C-alpha positions, 0 to 999 in steps of 0.5 A, a space after each residue: 249165195 251161200 257161205 262166202 268160205 264154201 261151196 261158192 267161194 271154191 267156185 268163183 276161185 275155178 271160175 278165175 282161171 277162164 274170168 281173168 281174160 275178161 271178166 264183165 259178161 262172166 259176171 252177168 252170167 253169175 247174175 243170171 244163175 244166182 252165183 258160180 257154183 250154179 253156173 259152173 253147174 250147166 251145161 256148155 250148150 245151155 251156157 251159150 243160149 242162155 248165156 249169150 257167148 259164144 259156143 266155142 266161147 263155154 266150151 272152153 269155159 268148162 274145159 278151163 275150169 274143170 281142169 282147175 284145182 282151187 283148193 290146192 290154189 288156196 294152199 298155194 296162197 297161203 305157202 305164198 302168205 298171201 290171201 285170197 279174196 272174193 267180192 262176198 268176202 270182208 277185206 275186198 277193197 270196197 271202190 274196187 267193187 263198184 267198177 264195172 268189171 271187177 276182179 272176180 278174185 284177187 289175190 293179197 299179199 300185204 295190207 291194204 290199209 282204209 286209206 285214199 289212193 292215187 295211181 302214179 303210172 308212166 312209161 317203161 321207158 321214161 326220161 330222167 325228168 319223168 323217174 324224177 318227177 314221179 318219184 316226188 309226186 309219190 313221196 309227196 303223196 305218200 308225205 300226206 298219207 295216201 296209198 301210191 298204187 302202181 303197176 310194178 312195171 320198169 320205169 315210172 311204176 318203179 319210180 313212183 313205188 320206189 319214193 313211197 317205200 323209201 319215204 315210209 309211206 304206203 304204196 300197192 302194186 297191182 300185178 299183171 302176173 300171179 304172185 309167185 310170179 313178179 314180173 319184170 324179174 329184178 323188181 322181185 326185191 322192190 315186191 317184198 318190200 312193198 309187201 312187208 312195209 305196210 303196203 299191198 301186192 294185187 293180182 285177179 291172175 291164178 299164183 302161177 300165171 305168167 306175164 302174158 301180154 293179155 294180162 297187162 291192159 286187164 291189170 291196168 283196171 284194177 290199178 285205176 280202180 283202187 284209186 281216187 285219181 289217176 296221174 299219168 307222168 309220161 307216155 305216148 298215144 297207146 301206152 298202158 298209162 293212157 290206156 290206165 287214164 282210160 280206164 279211170 275216166 270210164 269209172 267216174 275217177 279223177 285224172 290227172 296228167 304232168 306237162 311235158 317238153 312237147 319235142 318228146 315222144 313220152 310227153 305225147 299222153 300226158 300234154 293230150 290229156 291235159 288238153 282235153 281237160 285233165 288236171 295239171 300235176 306239180 306237186 301231190 297238193 294238186 293230186 289230193 286235192 281231187 280227192 272227195 271231200 269226204 276222203 280227205 279225212 285224216 291226211 295230211 297237207 301233201 307239202 312239196 318236197 323242195 318247201 324250205 330249200 331243195 330236198 337230197 332226194 330230189 337232186 340225186 335225179 337230177 341229171 349231169 346237166 341239171 346238177 351242173 345247172 343248178 350248183 351255177 345258179 345255186 353259186 350265184 348272188 343273185 342268180 342267172 338269167 339264161 344268157 348267163 346260165 348258157 354262157 357259164 356252163 359254155 353250153 348251146 342254148 337248146 342244152 341250157 334251156 333243158 337242164 332250166 327246165 328240168 330244175 324249174 318242174 322238179 320245183 329247185 329253180 324260180 323264175 323271176 324278173 327273168 333271173 332263174 334263182 333257188 327255190 328258197 
């Protein structure tokens, strides 16, 4: 297809101004015409007749790509410290290249290290349990030497990225915007930390593309496409996390889910996945165990953060009720049963039960003969 640094590469960058809306049929046209440069030479009527696309779509493609300036785009990327990769370039992620509709172009800030990755995703409206669990799982996966992939969104995504960075691990953020338009705005500082700490920011969108609603479902296939396994922490049936899980299934990747309270709307997605065959994710070890054997070489055991006693970071992520309950149980030499927790704290049964559930799922408590004790 020619020199990847020459005409064909520029043509792909130009075509990407249109391709990022939907790339599968454009990839078919690339095969038909032998590359982007030849495709862009063809008139709209020919693209419609031979390529099997609607005349209106072919006309829009010609108009939008004619307005694009690939050389200006490459200059903008260089000024931002980003590289621009096509499937013809070294460095384009092999795992992403294998999905059904890989991005025509990816923009990259930071470093995509040659390590296996797990995606940890979930709702923007996460509960304290979801944020805490996402952070713990991300810490454990990162400590094992794997990368944590997510989407830089509020909620679960942010918790996963932050925990990986704080633990000195690697995290990759796939954006639904161009790299010059980090969204949400409050995560700009986090994005800088990711790119500056051995991680990476990845986008298939032109540098100044804003946060259009259609971008984010497409971003989700990149998250799963970069990853050997996708973990859904919290999310409803129609959430972006569930969309990511469906992409992972279509891409032949493993899917895991974190169980949650049955009366919580954000537990419906992961609980549904578990009922329908997804692996249950309680620890980072559960996640890493889903990687193909040949990808485990060089990884460390994914130890639970609670091994050898509760980590300070886990305690900081507890809700006020969870922390009060933990302190009450930690101060009882023989532990406490559920009735004793309720009595000692003066709480209704439902409130005490919710706090105990939080502590158990955080691996901070263990239950023995009906009594709750600290986990080592």
